[in-house]
N, C-alpha and C positions, 0 to 999 in steps of 0.2 A: 593488134598488141602493143602494150605500153611501153612506152620510150624506156632508155636504160636509167636516166635520171629519175625517172617518176618512180618505177620500181625499186632503185635504192633508197627514194625519201621512206619508199613504204616500209622496206624490208626494217629499216633503221627506229621506226616509229612504230615498229610490233610491242617491242618492251614495254611502252607505255599505254598503248592503244590510242595515241591520236597523234596528230601532225602539227609539230611546232608553225609558229606562225611566219618564221623564214622562210621555212621547206615548203610550207601550203601557198608563199607567196610564187614560189617556185614552180610548183604546177601550174599555178594560175598563168603565168606569164608565156610558160610551154602553150597553154591552151588559148593563148590570144586575148586574154583579160587584160585590160587596163589596169595598172595596180601604181600605188603612189611610190617615186624614189625614196629609196628607204638603206639604212645601212644599219649593221649591228656591232656595237661596242662592248667590250667586259674592262677597258680602262679607261680612265678621265680623258687622255688626250686623243684616242679614238671616238670618243663622243664627240667631240670638238669638231674634230678635223671634218665628220660627218655630219654634223650639224651643219657647219659653216658651208658646207659645199649644196647641201640642200637648202639653206635660207633659213632662218629663223621668219615666222614662228612653226616648230615642230612638234611632232607628236611623241611620248617616250611610252613603251609597253616593256613588260616583264617577258622575259624567253627562260622558260625552266618548265622539263617534261614533268614535274611535280603539281603544278599550275595550272589547271585545263581554266577556269573562270578567271581572266584575270582583274575583272572589276572587284569580284569580292574581296580579293587583298589591295584594293588599290592598286592596281599592278599598272593601270593606263592615268597617263596623264598628258593631257591636250594644252595646246597652244604655250608650250614653251618659248620663251622671247628672247632669253639671257644665256651668256655662260655660265652664270654662279646657279642658276636656277635646274639648269640641265645637271651640271656637276653635283648639286644636292638631293637630284632625281635619281642619279645612276646610284649614289652614294646609299640610299634607302631601299632600291631594289636588291642592291647585294644583300642585303640581308634579308632577302626572301626565301622559302627554301626551295632547293634547288635549282639558284641563279645560274643560268648557262648565259647570259646577255642581255643586253638593252637594245630592244628595237627602235630604232631613230628613222620618224617617216616623216614626210610632208604634210603639212593640213591640209585636208581637202574640202572643199563646201560644195553644197548642192542639197537637191533633195533627197532625202532618206528613204532608201527602199529595203525590203530584205529579200533574199533568193536565195532558197534552200531547197533542202531534199532530204527524204528518208525511205530506206529500201523497204518494201513492205513486203512479207512473207509471199503475198500471194500474186500483187502486181509488181511489184519489183520498183523501179526510183520512180516517187512520186514529186513532182518538182511543185514547190510554191513560190510566188511571189505576193508582195504587199507592199505597205506603208511600213518602213523599218524604224530602228530607233526604239524608244520606249512607244513609241504609236501602236506598232506591233503588238503589244501586251492590252495596251487601252482601248484600239478601236478593234483588233481583232478583223481588219481589211484585207484579206489575201484571198488567191486564186489558188485552185490545185487542179493539175493534171498528170495525167502516166506518160512518163518518159518511155520514147525518144520523142522531143515535139517536133511539129512543123510550125512553120510560119504563121499558118490559119491559126494554131493552138494559140499561140502567144497572143496574137491579135484579139483571139476571144478573152484569154486572162485578162489580159490589161482593160480590156471592155467592160469586164465583170465588177473591176474596182469602183467602190466607191471613190475613192480618191484620183479617180481617173482627170477630174477638171482640173487637180494638182500638175498632174504630167502635161496636159496640155496648156498650161501658164495661164492660173487662177488670179484674176484680180491686179491683171498688170505684171505678174510675175515672169520669166521668161519659161519658156516651155522646154520640157525635156527632148532629149535627142532621141525619139523614139527609136530611129532604126539604131545607135548606138545601144539603147535597151535590147532590141529584141537580139542585136547581134550578141548581147551576153548573155541571153537568156539559153540561146541556141546551143552556144558555148559550152554554158551549164548542162544542157541536157548530154550533149554527147560527152562532157566529162563523166557524167554520172552512169551514162552505158558501158563508159570502158571502166569505170571503177566498182562497177555494183558489185563484184564478186569479191572485194577487199574492203568495202568502205559501208559503214551503217548511215552513218547523214552525214551532212554537210549543209553549215550554216554562213551565208556571207551576209553581213549586217554590222553596219549598214553598206551597200551600195550607193556611190553619192553621185547621183547624178544631175549634168547641166544641159545648157543648151548645145554645148559642144561635146560630151561625153559621158559616159558612166563605170567611175573610178569603185575597184572592191576595197574598202577600207580596211573592213576587220572581218577575221573569218575564222571557222573552224571545222578540222574534218576528225570526225570520229572513225576508228577502223573496225572489221567486224571484229568478235573476242574470237 
């Protein structure tokens, strides 16, 4: 059974058909995912307080029920390093359709991966993992399995990736924390099984992985119509 907080988020989101990012981050945190420190501001003084508490540089993103694809409207700004740029970003985002706030989050570095799922009519939730960011479109280096995932399924998925050498630490780079990545994938599988009656698809892109952890930096949860 879904927790009350998650059910409330999904009910609220039904009117526009997808989950706003601050609400999505709340869901992920309840499932044990590592997420960036963040806050949501509608006014300048709020934005400054959040950014200073997190520490520059920060990322800023539009929060709007009218905007699913934030990048299409230049609704994502990375590496903001000072108050003036933050306030200018807020002023611009406030002019976008349906502005409900600006999410301010810590900048997270690491190897970009994508973890996603789509509810197949015949097979149910299908889980995908691969190289993230723009790499997912260029290299199409992904592996796919039916949920629920078991530990050996995750091992096999990661082994199938052409980019598996990057996970192990290619040419002196730090290896990714595979235990953290496996935990993230298994938690994601549980999430999709729990939400399969309510959710059409979920994309976590990117998930930033380092030698210490894997952090869900950006996400999109689309509800069933």
